[in-house]
N, C-alpha and C positions, 0 to 999 in steps of 0.2 A: 315787884318786877324781879325776875330771876337775874342773877349776875350775868349769865351768858347773853340774855336778851339786852341787858343794859350795855354791855360791851359792843354788841352788834349795832345798836342804834346809831352811833355816830357815823358808821360806815354807810348805812342805808340813807341817812339824812344827807351826807355829802354827795352821794350819787344822785339823789333827787334834785339837789341844788344845781349840780353840774348839768343835768338834763334840762332844767328850767332855763339856765343861762344859754345853753345851745339853742333852745327853741325860740328865744327872743332876738336872735341876730337879725340884722338888717341886710343880709345877703340878698342879691338879686335872685329871682326865681326862674330866670332864663339865661341862656348863654349869649355870647356876643362875638363879634368878629373884630379883630384889629387889623387894619389894612397895612400892607407892606409900605414902609417909608413914612408912616403917619403915626402920630401920637394918639392915644386913646381919646384925649380931650382936645385935640387939635392945637396943642401948645407947641411952641418951638423952643426947646431948651438947648442952647448951645453952651456947652460946658467942657472944660478940661480938654480942649482940642478936638471936640467932636459934638455930635448931635445925640441927645438922649430922648428916646420915644418911650413913654410909658405904655406898656402893652396890657398889663394886668395891674389894677390899682388897689390900694388898701381899701378903697370904697367898695370894690367888687368882692372882697374876701373878708369883710368885717375886721380888717386889720391883720389878718393872718399872713399875707404875703404881698409883695409887689414885684413886678418884673419889668426891666428896662431893656430895650434894644439899643445898643450904642454903636454908632458908626463914627469911627475915629480917623482923622486925617493926620494929626500931629503925633509924633513919637512921645513917649513918656506916660505918666500917670500920676495918681495921687500919692501923697506922703504916706509913710508907714503909719498905720492906724489900727485902732481897736474899736469894734462895735461891742458895747457892753451888753446889749440885749438881742442882737440879731446874728444869725448865720448868714453867710454870703456865698453864692455859688456863681461861677463864671463858666460860660460855654462859648467857645470860639466858633464863629460861622465862617470868618474869612480873616486871614492875616496871621501874625505871630505875636505872642505876648510872653512875658515872664511874669510869674506870680510867686511871691514869697509868702509863705504861711508858717509862722513860727521860725524854726531853723531851716526849713526846707524851701528850696527854690525849684519851681517847675517851669519848663519850657512848654508852652501849649500852642497848638496850631489848629487848623480846620478840624472840627469834630471832637477836639479834646475839651475836657473840663477840669476845673479845680474847685475845691471846697475849702472855705475858711470858717471854722467854727467861731461862734461868739467868744469874746474875751481873748482871742489869740491874735497877736499883731500880724498884720498882713498888708500887702500892697501889690499893685500890678503895674506893668508898663507895656505899651505897644512898642514893639521893636522892629517891625517890618516896614518896608517902604510902601507908599501908596495907601489906599483906603483899607481899613480893617473893620471888622464887625464882631461884636460880642454881646451875648445876652448876659445880664446880671440880675440875679434873683436875691431878694432879701426876705428872710423869714424869722420872726414876724416882720411886718412892714415898718412898724415904728413910725417915725416922722421923716422917712427918706424922701418922700415926694416933696415935702416942704423944703428939705435940705437942698435938693436939686433945683428947686425954684429959686431959692436964695442964692445958690451958686451961680445960676444963670444971670443974675443981676450984676455979678462981678466981671462978666465978660466971657468970651468964648475960648480964650487961650488958657493954657495951663498956668495957673498963678505962680509967679516967681516967689521964692522964699515962703512957700505955703506953710511950712512947719511953724513959722512965727505969726504970719498974718491971718491965718484961718483958724487958729486954736479955739477961739470963742464960738465961732459958727459951728464947728464940729461938736464942741462940748454941749451946746444948746440942743443938738440933735442926737444925744446919747452916744457920741463917739469921742475918741481921744487920739490926737496926733502924738505918736511916740518916736518918730524919727523922720529922716528926709525921704524923698522919693527914691525909687530904685535907680541905680546907675547901671548902664548897659553899654 
């Protein structure tokens, strides 16, 4: 075998393996509708001062992403944390939030969004009065759906002293609490 062909072989082989892996995914072969105010699987997840409705599941995307519609009543949000393997994107439908990503803090309201890359500490908090609504997207999905299910078992309110009491739950799902919730 000529040296040039020998060096090209690993590149061709890896492309073929990648194509084979993409071909065997369990993705659905048709679209679906998620109704307003309803969870994709009719679960009621009351977490962190609001309701979390899964709109696109990891099951729908072969683990590539999941999207939640969150309707929040209570001010506040989660502790400062890191996702080791996921990017997170926030899109405000109604209300006002602050989002801290690394050293930057963003004030976001209707129609605004913020992006938190994986491995960068981030947190958000609802700061407006009344009901607020935000889409939250995780890419890849990881075990976020199970995380929210486990969180719902702890109650609907924002847990007090979460940076101490929830560390293990977050760690089990590929995240790490690195500080307290945002103050506003």
